[in-house]
Kinemage of the C-alpha trace (Angstrom):
@kinemage 1
@onewidth
@group {chain A} dominant
@subgroup {mainchain}
@vectorlist {calphas} color= white
{ca met a 1} P 20.373 -0.923 23.367
{ca glu a 2} L 23.928 -2.124 22.674
{ca gly a 3} L 22.796 -5.706 22.037
{ca phe a 4} L 20.059 -4.559 19.707
{ca glu a 5} L 22.276 -2.217 17.670
{ca ala a 6} L 24.741 -5.030 17.006
{ca tyr a 7} L 22.007 -6.840 15.027
{ca arg a 8} L 20.199 -3.873 13.430
{ca asp a 9} L 21.619 -4.383 9.912
{ca arg a 10} L 20.790 -8.086 9.902
{ca leu a 11} L 17.262 -7.352 11.167
{ca leu a 12} L 16.705 -4.674 8.506
{ca gly a 13} L 17.898 -7.076 5.822
{ca ala a 14} L 15.575 -9.841 6.976
{ca ala a 15} L 12.562 -7.534 7.140
{ca tyr a 16} L 13.355 -5.955 3.779
{ca arg a 17} L 13.629 -9.346 2.063
{ca met a 18} L 10.204 -10.283 3.394
{ca leu a 19} L 8.389 -6.988 2.798
{ca gly a 20} L 10.182 -5.518 -0.204
{ca ser a 21} L 10.078 -2.020 1.299
{ca arg a 22} L 12.832 -0.299 3.248
{ca ala a 23} L 10.331 1.953 5.018
{ca glu a 24} L 8.195 -1.016 6.101
{ca ala a 25} L 11.326 -2.911 7.141
{ca glu a 26} L 12.411 0.019 9.304
{ca asp a 27} L 8.976 0.106 10.930
{ca val a 28} L 9.161 -3.621 11.728
{ca val a 29} L 12.657 -3.278 13.195
{ca gln a 30} L 11.468 -0.351 15.320
{ca glu a 31} L 8.568 -2.457 16.607
{ca ala a 32} L 11.017 -5.281 17.392
{ca tyr a 33} L 13.167 -2.800 19.302
{ca leu a 34} L 10.167 -1.788 21.418
{ca arg a 35} L 9.424 -5.426 22.176
{ca trp a 36} L 13.103 -6.038 22.975
{ca his a 37} L 13.067 -3.109 25.358
{ca gln a 38} L 9.996 -4.533 27.154
{ca ala a 39} L 11.249 -8.151 27.236
{ca asp a 40} L 12.877 -9.852 30.201
{ca arg a 41} L 16.335 -9.997 28.634
{ca glu a 42} L 17.701 -12.061 31.508
{ca ala a 43} L 15.476 -14.914 30.298
{ca ile a 44} L 16.666 -14.604 26.667
{ca arg a 45} L 19.491 -17.069 25.968
{ca asn a 46} L 20.275 -15.989 22.408
{ca pro a 47} L 19.494 -12.295 21.718
{ca glu a 48} L 20.175 -12.592 17.983
{ca ala a 49} L 17.787 -15.524 17.555
{ca trp a 50} L 15.131 -13.783 19.659
{ca leu a 51} L 15.388 -10.576 17.594
{ca val a 52} L 15.391 -12.337 14.213
{ca thr a 53} L 12.340 -14.336 15.293
{ca ala a 54} L 10.563 -11.182 16.467
{ca val a 55} L 11.277 -9.339 13.198
{ca thr a 56} L 10.194 -12.332 11.121
{ca arg a 57} L 6.903 -12.684 12.984
{ca leu a 58} L 6.178 -8.945 12.778
{ca ala a 59} L 6.844 -8.937 9.015
{ca ile a 60} L 4.602 -11.977 8.540
{ca asp a 61} L 1.850 -10.265 10.539
{ca arg a 62} L 2.037 -7.208 8.257
{ca leu a 63} L 1.871 -9.334 5.139
{ca arg a 64} L -1.050 -11.403 6.465
{ca ala a 65} L -3.028 -8.295 7.392
{ca leu a 66} L -2.644 -6.882 3.905
{ca leu a 67} L -3.139 -10.232 2.173
{ca gly a 68} L -6.408 -10.719 4.044
{ca leu a 69} L -7.888 -7.756 2.207
{ca phe a 70} L -7.424 -9.274 -1.258
{ca ala a 71} L -8.937 -12.236 -3.069
{ca pro a 72} L -6.177 -14.706 -4.017
{ca asp a 73} L -6.523 -13.867 -7.734
{ca ala a 74} L -7.083 -10.127 -7.304
{ca ala a 75} L -5.764 -7.795 -10.016
{ca trp a 76} L -4.264 -4.321 -9.623
{ca thr a 77} L -3.858 -1.891 -12.514
{ca ala a 78} L -2.080 1.451 -12.505
{ca asp a 79} L -2.411 4.219 -15.075
{ca gly a 80} L 0.529 6.601 -15.275
{ca gly a 81} L -0.186 7.485 -18.886
{ca gly a 82} L 3.535 7.542 -19.599
{ca arg a 83} L 3.717 10.794 -17.646
{ca val a 84} L 4.561 9.394 -14.201
{ca pro a 85} L 5.993 6.059 -13.035
{ca ala a 86} L 3.418 3.267 -12.809
{ca ser a 87} L 3.403 -0.466 -13.392
{ca arg a 88} L 2.938 -1.200 -17.076
{ca arg a 89} L 1.423 -4.605 -16.410
{ca val a 90} L -1.555 -5.727 -14.397
{ca ile a 91} L -0.359 -7.098 -11.054
{ca val a 92} L -2.180 -10.359 -10.302
{ca gly a 93} L -2.284 -12.175 -6.982
{ca ala a 94} L -2.849 -11.035 -3.422
{ca glu a 95} L 0.787 -11.479 -2.385
{ca arg a 96} L 2.176 -9.526 -5.346
{ca ile a 97} L -0.320 -6.718 -4.770
{ca ala a 98} L 0.476 -6.616 -1.040
{ca arg a 99} L 4.210 -6.305 -1.757
{ca leu a 100} L 3.539 -3.578 -4.317
{ca leu a 101} L 1.389 -1.574 -1.940
{ca leu a 102} L 3.839 -1.963 0.929
{ca gly a 103} L 6.624 -0.706 -1.300
{ca leu a 104} L 4.653 2.248 -2.623
{ca gly a 105} L 3.141 3.243 0.681
{ca lys a 106} L 6.046 5.297 1.881
{ca ser a 107} L 8.179 5.779 -1.227
{ca phe a 108} L 5.618 7.074 -3.751
{ca tyr a 109} L 3.559 9.059 -1.284
{ca arg a 110} L 6.246 11.164 0.400
{ca gly a 111} L 4.988 14.117 2.382
{ca glu a 112} L 1.787 14.697 4.325
{ca val a 113} L -0.684 12.160 2.969
{ca thr a 114} L -4.445 12.574 3.288
{ca arg a 115} L -7.149 10.349 1.872
{ca glu a 116} L -10.701 11.295 1.018
{ca val a 117} L -13.389 8.664 0.478
{ca val a 118} L -15.256 9.284 -2.772
{ca thr a 119} L -17.355 7.393 -5.287
{ca ile a 120} L -15.532 6.587 -8.511
{ca asn a 121} L -17.683 5.285 -11.345
{ca gly a 122} L -20.234 4.071 -8.803
{ca glu a 123} L -17.682 2.185 -6.657
{ca ala a 124} L -15.892 3.031 -3.429
{ca gly a 125} L -12.671 4.893 -3.922
{ca leu a 126} L -10.089 7.236 -2.493
{ca val a 127} L -8.518 10.458 -3.564
{ca val a 128} L -4.973 10.538 -2.224
{ca arg a 129} L -3.342 13.902 -1.668
{ca val a 130} L 0.286 14.562 -0.847
{ca asp a 131} L 0.982 17.951 0.693
{ca gly a 132} L -2.490 19.076 -0.403
{ca arg a 133} L -2.079 18.108 -4.086
{ca ile a 134} L -4.072 15.254 -5.600
{ca arg a 135} L -1.515 12.527 -6.312
{ca ser a 136} L -3.779 9.607 -7.235
{ca thr a 137} L -7.203 8.072 -7.189
{ca ile a 138} L -7.808 4.481 -6.174
{ca ser a 139} L -10.979 2.586 -6.956
{ca ile a 140} L -11.730 -0.955 -5.900
{ca ala a 141} L -14.139 -3.698 -6.816
{ca thr a 142} L -15.125 -6.111 -4.051
{ca asp a 143} L -17.255 -9.149 -3.493
{ca gly a 144} L -18.366 -7.613 -0.198
{ca glu a 145} L -15.568 -9.270 1.757
{ca arg a 146} L -12.356 -9.033 -0.240
{ca ile a 147} L -10.899 -6.777 -2.897
{ca leu a 148} L -11.198 -8.381 -6.328
{ca ala a 149} L -9.522 -5.597 -8.293
{ca gly a 150} L -7.933 -2.244 -7.775
{ca tyr a 151} L -7.353 0.574 -10.222
{ca thr a 152} L -4.967 3.419 -9.479
{ca val a 153} L -4.777 6.558 -11.586
{ca val a 154} L -1.603 8.589 -11.176
{ca asn a 155} L -1.656 10.163 -14.639
{ca pro a 156} L -1.976 13.906 -13.946
{ca asp a 157} L -4.114 14.361 -17.097
{ca lys a 158} L -6.774 12.017 -15.682
{ca leu a 159} L -6.823 13.144 -12.050
{ca pro a 160} L -9.835 15.136 -10.855
{ca arg a 161} L -9.576 18.898 -10.737
{ca pro a 162} L -10.590 20.189 -7.299
{ca phe a 163} L -12.395 23.429 -6.551
{ca pro a 164} L -10.055 26.437 -6.227
{ca asp a 165} L -9.985 25.942 -2.436
{ca gly a 166} L -8.830 22.331 -2.877
{ca arg a 167} L -12.112 20.654 -1.876
{ca leu a 168} L -13.783 17.954 -3.886
{ca gly a 169} L -16.898 18.116 -1.775
{ca arg a 170} L -18.752 15.346 0.048
{ca gly a 171} L -20.157 12.516 -1.993
{ca thr a 172} L -18.063 13.494 -4.976
{ca glu a 173} L -18.756 11.313 -7.993
{ca leu a 174} L -15.619 11.083 -10.094
{ca glu a 175} L -15.551 9.882 -13.664
{ca gln a 176} L -12.541 7.761 -14.529
{ca pro a 177} L -11.561 6.788 -18.071
{ca ala a 178} L -13.874 4.365 -19.797
{ca ala a 179} L -12.656 0.898 -20.762
{ca gly a 180} L -10.419 1.187 -23.801
{ca glu a 181} L -8.871 4.450 -22.608
{ca ser a 182} L -6.259 2.799 -20.387
{ca gly a 183} L -9.241 1.656 -18.377
{ca pro a 184} L -9.504 -0.758 -15.473
{ca pro a 185} L -8.804 -4.484 -15.621
{ca pro a 186} L -11.429 -6.954 -16.812
{ca gly a 187} L -14.344 -7.064 -14.435
{ca met a 188} L -13.975 -3.409 -13.468
{ca glu a 189} L -15.087 -1.714 -16.664
{ca asn a 190} L -16.628 1.600 -15.669
{ca gly a 191} L -16.008 0.645 -12.047
{ca lys a 192} L -18.577 -2.175 -12.118
{ca thr a 193} L -17.834 -5.757 -11.154
């Protein structure tokens, strides 16, 4: 433990620079600690180099896993309606989207997060709840293998209103704003690719 703690700040910095998210960086450093704990430390000549290498590889693995979901020229649009923070520009490119999602994953959705699969404008989507309240909807357009575009609604005026008991019901078909009303990026008008 002592050897590991001496390098913790450097490891966090390296992971953060790669992932762009403190929460994700902390997760990677924790995973590196577990691997360090299981390693034969007698065989490790340079603990700092071993740990930096482990953190770097773990961060790359996380990025690759997320990047593999998106087409290289995928687009991601967010609609906050000026009421809540959201990107004002379309995010284009798998790597930029991956970094965005990694950063939002644990900072925007603080609390107990649940996701419900729904149909949004005829496409697969999610309703994301935080502590039981609907926080966003996410719809995606795919080519059957990769995500071509994503559209997140966080504007409270456009989020679905659940039944009084909080349920949306199975197979819920949600209507999102039509193109022209802060709608989805090109190619996702009305949720269609």
